[in-house]
Every structure is written in C-alpha cells, then in structure tokens.
C-alpha positions as CSV (number, residue, x, y, z in Angstrom):
1,M,6.0,-5.2,28.3
2,K,2.5,-4.8,29.7
3,T,1.1,-1.5,30.9
4,K,-2.1,-0.3,32.4
5,A,-4.6,1.4,30.1
6,S,-4.4,4.6,32.0
7,N,-0.6,4.7,31.7
8,F,-0.9,3.9,28.0
9,D,-3.4,6.7,27.5
10,K,-1.3,9.2,29.4
11,K,1.8,8.4,27.3
12,F,-0.2,8.7,24.1
13,D,-1.9,12.0,25.3
14,D,1.5,13.4,26.2
15,G,2.9,12.6,22.8
16,E,5.3,9.9,24.0
17,S,6.1,6.8,22.0
18,I,3.7,3.9,22.7
19,I,5.1,1.6,20.0
20,E,6.8,-0.7,22.6
21,H,3.4,-1.5,24.0
22,L,1.9,-2.6,20.7
23,D,1.9,-6.0,19.0
24,L,2.4,-5.1,15.4
25,S,2.7,-8.6,14.1
26,K,-1.0,-8.6,13.1
27,A,-1.3,-5.0,12.2
28,R,-2.9,-4.3,8.8
29,R,-4.2,-1.5,6.6
30,P,-7.6,-2.5,5.4
31,S,-7.7,0.0,2.5
32,E,-4.4,-1.4,1.2
33,E,-5.1,-5.1,1.3
34,Q,-4.1,-6.8,-2.0
35,K,-6.5,-8.6,-4.2
36,R,-5.5,-10.7,-7.2
37,I,-7.3,-10.2,-10.6
38,D,-7.1,-11.8,-14.0
39,M,-7.3,-9.6,-17.0
40,E,-7.2,-10.1,-20.7
41,I,-5.7,-7.4,-22.9
42,P,-4.6,-7.2,-26.5
43,A,-1.1,-8.3,-27.4
44,W,-0.1,-4.8,-28.7
45,M,-1.1,-3.3,-25.4
46,L,1.0,-5.8,-23.5
47,T,4.0,-5.0,-25.7
48,A,3.6,-1.3,-25.1
49,L,3.2,-1.8,-21.4
50,D,6.4,-3.9,-21.3
51,R,8.3,-1.3,-23.3
52,E,7.2,1.5,-21.0
53,A,7.9,-0.5,-17.9
54,K,11.4,-1.3,-19.1
55,R,12.0,2.4,-20.0
56,L,11.0,3.4,-16.5
57,G,12.9,0.5,-14.8
58,V,9.8,-1.0,-13.2
59,T,7.8,-4.2,-13.6
60,R,4.7,-4.5,-15.8
61,Q,2.5,-4.8,-12.6
62,S,4.0,-1.7,-11.2
63,I,3.3,0.4,-14.3
64,I,-0.3,-0.8,-14.3
65,K,-0.7,0.1,-10.6
66,I,0.9,3.5,-11.1
67,W,-1.3,4.4,-14.1
68,L,-4.5,3.1,-12.4
69,A,-3.8,5.1,-9.3
70,E,-3.1,8.2,-11.3
71,R,-6.3,7.9,-13.2
72,L,-8.4,7.2,-10.1
73,E,-6.8,10.1,-8.2
74,A,-7.5,12.4,-11.2
75,G,-11.2,11.5,-11.2
76,Q,-11.7,12.5,-7.6
C-alpha cells in the first residue's frame, strides 16, 4: 500500500503504526550481522565448554557467544 511522504510522516509523528507501509524483507541490523570465524582451542577447553553447554541446555556456540558478550559488556 503506497502512501505520500507527508501522510507517512504525519502518521509517524502522531504515534500511529507505519509498519504496513514498510518493506521489511530487506531490513537488517548492521551491528548484529553475523561473521564466521575459525578458532583453535585446547581439547580440555572444548571438553569443559561442552560440559557447561550441556548443563545449561544450550549449544557450544551459544555458550561461547554468551560468555564473550558478558565479558565485553563488563569491560565497557
């Protein structure tokens, strides 16, 4: 559904929903784009990661992301 820019702006300024006028199929969050990395770690560390991930009911990748995010946030 197309709308004039002035109507769009008025709806936005009035706090009305404008979602129906947006094409979200290509929307993205630049700060949350994913990048793949390769990483070598000692076998004992991998075992400990897997044990902790299993205890928490998450994947190895999830526990690594959680711990990295916590550490980065603590440093700010």
